C-alpha positions in Angstrom: 183.3 -34.7 37.3 182.6 -31.2 36.0 183.2 -29.4 39.3 186.0 -29.3 41.8 184.5 -27.3 44.7 187.7 -25.3 44.8 185.8 -22.1 43.8 183.1 -22.4 46.3 184.8 -19.8 48.5 184.7 -17.2 45.7 188.3 -17.7 44.4 189.7 -19.3 41.3 193.2 -20.2 40.0 195.0 -19.3 36.8 197.7 -21.0 34.8 201.3 -20.6 36.0 200.5 -19.8 39.6 199.2 -21.6 42.6 197.8 -18.3 43.9 194.0 -18.0 44.1 192.3 -14.8 42.9 188.8 -13.4 43.8 186.3 -14.3 41.1 185.4 -10.6 40.9 188.9 -9.8 39.7 189.2 -7.9 36.4 190.9 -11.0 35.0 187.9 -13.2 35.4 185.6 -10.4 34.2 187.7 -10.2 31.0 187.7 -14.0 30.7 184.0 -14.1 31.1 183.4 -11.4 28.6 185.6 -13.1 26.1 183.5 -16.2 26.6 180.3 -14.2 26.2 181.5 -12.7 23.0 182.6 -16.1 21.7 179.1 -17.6 22.5 177.4 -14.6 20.8 179.6 -15.1 17.7 178.5 -18.8 17.8 174.9 -17.6 17.3 176.0 -15.3 14.5 177.8 -18.2 12.8 174.7 -20.4 13.2 172.6 -17.8 11.5 175.2 -17.1 8.8 174.3 -18.3 5.3 176.3 -21.2 4.1 175.4 -20.3 0.5 178.0 -19.1 -2.0 178.4 -15.4 -1.0 181.5 -13.5 -1.9 182.4 -13.6 1.8 182.0 -16.8 3.8 180.7 -15.2 7.0 180.6 -18.4 8.9 184.3 -19.1 8.1 185.3 -15.6 9.1 183.5 -15.9 12.4 185.0 -19.3 13.1 188.5 -17.8 12.6 187.7 -15.0 15.1 186.4 -17.6 17.6 189.7 -19.5 17.4 191.5 -16.3 18.1 189.3 -15.5 21.1 190.3 -18.9 22.6 194.0 -17.9 22.1 193.3 -14.6 23.9 191.6 -16.4 26.8 194.5 -18.8 27.0 197.0 -15.9 27.0 195.1 -14.0 29.7 194.8 -17.2 31.8 198.6 -17.6 31.7 199.3 -19.9 28.8 202.3 -19.2 26.5 200.0 -18.3 23.6 199.2 -15.0 21.9 197.8 -13.5 18.8 200.2 -13.4 16.0 200.8 -10.5 13.5 199.4 -12.9 10.9 196.0 -13.0 12.7 195.8 -9.2 12.6 196.8 -9.1 9.0 194.1 -11.7 8.1 191.5 -9.6 10.1 192.5 -6.4 8.3 192.4 -8.1 5.0 188.9 -9.4 5.6 187.7 -6.0 6.6 189.2 -4.5 3.4 187.5 -7.2 1.2 184.1 -6.6 2.8 184.4 -2.8 2.7 184.7 -3.1 -1.1 181.4 -5.0 -1.2 179.2 -2.7 0.9 178.2 0.9 0.8 179.8 2.7 3.7 176.8 4.5 5.5 178.9 7.6 6.5 176.6 7.8 9.5 175.4 5.8 12.5 173.1 2.9 11.6 170.1 1.8 13.5 170.6 -1.9 14.4 167.9 -4.4 13.4 167.7 -4.2 9.6 167.9 -8.0 9.5 168.3 -10.6 12.2 171.9 -11.3 11.3 172.9 -7.7 10.9 171.4 -7.0 14.3 173.3 -9.9 15.9 176.6 -8.6 14.4 175.9 -5.1 15.7 175.2 -6.7 19.1 178.5 -8.7 18.9 180.3 -5.4 17.9 179.1 -3.7 21.1 180.1 -6.8 23.2 183.5 -6.8 21.4 184.1 -3.3 22.5 183.2 -4.1 26.1 185.5 -7.2 25.8 188.4 -4.9 24.7 187.8 -2.6 27.7 187.7 -5.6 30.1 190.9 -7.1 28.7 192.7 -3.8 28.9 191.5 -3.4 32.5 192.8 -7.0 33.3 196.1 -6.1 31.5 197.0 -4.2 34.6 197.1 -7.5 36.5 197.9 -10.1 33.8 199.8 -8.8 30.9 198.6 -9.5 27.3 200.6 -8.9 24.2 200.3 -5.8 22.1 199.2 -7.9 19.2 196.2 -9.1 21.3 195.3 -5.6 22.2 195.5 -4.6 18.5 193.4 -7.6 17.4 190.7 -6.7 19.9 190.7 -3.1 18.7 190.2 -4.3 15.0 187.6 -6.9 15.9 184.8 -4.3 16.4 185.5 -3.0 12.8 185.2 -6.5 11.4 181.9 -7.0 13.2 180.7 -3.6 11.9 181.4 -4.5 8.3 179.9 -8.0 8.7 176.7 -6.3 10.0 176.6 -4.1 6.9 177.4 -7.0 4.6 174.7 -9.1 6.1 172.1 -6.4 5.4 173.6 -5.9 1.9 173.4 -9.6 1.1 169.7 -9.6 2.3 169.0 -6.7 0.0 167.9 -4.6 3.0 168.2 -0.9 3.3 169.7 0.3 6.5 168.4 3.4 8.3 170.3 6.1 10.1 168.9 7.9 13.1 166.9 11.0 12.2 167.9 12.9 15.4 
């Protein structure tokens, strides 16, 4: 059975405690936003080219998705957390991609390609996710490495958006103000 009826009264439980928390708690907001980001990244991964590019975008996204599950588990009370190696891998990937794109030195109008637009959307959701996790951190502590990872994630998604446009040979536009 996929339902327990335990949450019908508007509460839910977390790992490591028998206590029930209101579903509008910042912890559940953070968990839900992590889930939303992971689902959106699944769409990005599905649209990512499996061709031989210098960066395997689908593989990089899959790595992030695995880390998001670790973060969800940590926030829910499991004894898991992001490792320094996860952060180093993320930073290394950002560095590799930065060498392959032209840094726009200005804001970019999202929507140059379908994939770059999806990555820009995922970037904005990742920033909201970071804010929600930080808000939940006041109730359920998360490690400093998790907070650092979430801070770096929007940078990865930014460079993936630029890389997707570059691979497609599309010129990105900046706002004219």
